[in-house]
N, C-alpha and C positions, 0 to 999 in steps of 0.2 A: 293740917287743914287741907281740904280738897277744894277744887275749883272746876269741877267737871261741867262741860257745856253740852247739853243735849237739846235737840230740836223736838218740838211737839208737832202735831198735825197742823197747827195754825201758824207756825213760824216759817217764814220764807227763808230760802238759802242765803239770801243777801243779809237778812237780819242776823242769822247765825254767824256768818263770817264777820259782820260788823261788830257784833258783841264780842267775838273772840279776839279780834284785833284790839278793841278798846280795853279789854280785860288783861291782856298780856302785860306782865310786869317783870322787872329785874328784881329778884329776891336774893340777897347775899347769903353766903353759906352760914354766916353767924346767926341767921334766922331759920336755918334748917333744923328739922327734928332728927332723931336717930333712926327713923324708919328708912329701910332700904327700898329703892325703886326697883321694880322688877326689870330684869334684863330685856324681856319682851317689849316693854314700853320704850326703852331706850332704842331698841332696834326699829321700832315704829317711827320714832323721832328721826332717826338716821335715814330710814327709807323715804320719808317725806322730804327730808332735806335734799335727797338725791334728785328730786324733781324740780329743782330750781331752774330758772332760765339760764342758758349758757350759749354765748355767741360762738358759732363754729362747732358746737357740740363738743367742746374741749372738756367739759365736766371737771373743772380744776379743783374742786373741793376734796380735801382729804381729812379724815377724822381718825384720831388715835384715842381709843377708849381705855381708861384705867379704872379699875374697881377693886374692891376687897384690898388685899395687901399691896397690890400694885399702885393704888392711888396714894398710899402713904409713902411709898418709895419715890413717887414723882414729887410729892410735896417736899420731901427732904432734898431731893435733887434741885428743885427750884430755889430752896433756901441756900443751898451750897453755891448755886450759880450767882445768886444775889450777892453773896459774900465775896465771890471772886471778881465780879465785874464792877462792883461799887467801891469807889475810893474809901479807905478806912475812915477818914474824917467826915464822910457823908453817910455812913451806914447807920441804919436805925434798927436796933434789935427787934423792935415790934414788927417791922416789915417782914423780916425773915421768919419770925414766929407765926405771923399771919398766913404766910404761904403754906406752912405745915398745918396749922389749925384749920384752914379752909379745906385742905385735902381730907383731914380727919372728919370734918363735919359733913362732907359730901358723900353721896351714895356712889356717884360716878363722876369722873373727870373726862372731858372730851377736849383734846387739843385740836384746834382748828387750823388747818394749813391750806395753802394754795400751791398746787403743783403747776409750775410754769410750763407752758407749751414749748416743746423743743424748738420749733421753727420760729417762735415768738411773733407769728403773724398777727395774732390777736393782741391788742395793746394790754399791757399788764394791768392797767386800771380797770379794764373790763373784766379781767379774770378775778380781781379782788372784789369787784361789785357782784360777780356771780356767786362767790363764796358767801358774801354778806346776805344775798338772797337765800342761799341754802340755810344759813343760820336762822334767818327769820322763819323759814318753814319749820325748822327744828323747834324753835322757841314757841311758835304758835301751836304746834302739835303737843308740846309739853303742857302748855296752858290748857288745851282742850281736855287733857287727861288729869288735870289737877296737880301736875308736877312743876315744881319751882325750878328756875334756872337763872344763871347769872353769867354774862359774857364779860370776861375780864381780860385785860392786856397787861402792860408793864414790861420793863426791860428784861426781867428774868424770863418771863413767859415767852416773849418774842425774841429771845436771844439767839445768836449764832450757836451757842453751846447746846441749847435744847434742840435746835434744828438739826445739828450734826448728830446728836444722841438718837434722834428719831430716824436717821438715815436719809434725810432730805438733802437735796443738792443745794449748791450756793445760789441757784436761780429761784429756788422755792422760797416761800415765806410762811412763817407762823403768824396767824392773825388773831390769836387769843386762845383763851381757855374757857370752856363752858362748864360751869359747876352745876351739877344735877342733884336734886334732893326733894324732900317734901317740906313745905313750910310748917313751922310750929306755931305760927301766929295767924291771925285772920288775914285773908288775901288783901293786899294793899290796894287802895283806889288811886286813881291818877287823874290828870287833866291835861288838856292841851289848849293853847290859845287858838282863836278861830282860824280856820284854814283860809278864810278870805283875806287875812292879813299877809298871806304868803303866796298868793296867786296873782299873776298878771294875765288877764283873760282878754284876748283880742279876737274880734269877729269881723271887723271891717278891713278891707285891703288898704 
């Protein structure tokens, strides 16, 4: 299923952006079809992610993209990491199997990382927030193109073992794995409680 958003001559830019934001959904790999996402679309997602706000222009986001055979290798690596870092009596075979099947069902896997500023002048939390903004840009772009995505974390994905495998330093952090594909079902709908319930608005001194 696709979910492409295009503006006509009577649609304002604000309406287009609002519709896009309201339509974005997390769609899990179990609901992906076997259709491959074009590499050019993934590059567009990454290019738009690169325009996220960044304090001090540190641009801390780093993306490691795995597709074709490489995505399966990553899935098996994550399952192996899960087996190594999880106590035997706490291991769930279904969890390890899901790490592999999620990779198999996906067109592309994007490991999301934060590259820590060497001077550490910018607080780490602000660098993490910048990466999150980049992922939102990425996800909104995917939605605009009818591409499904799912941002996942977990101990295996955010592990020291994967960080070291990717050549990141001890000060860097992995912030999750973004699964990319096409939805095989109708695009899901969603809802939010009223924003007024979450806002404190002050106008008097």
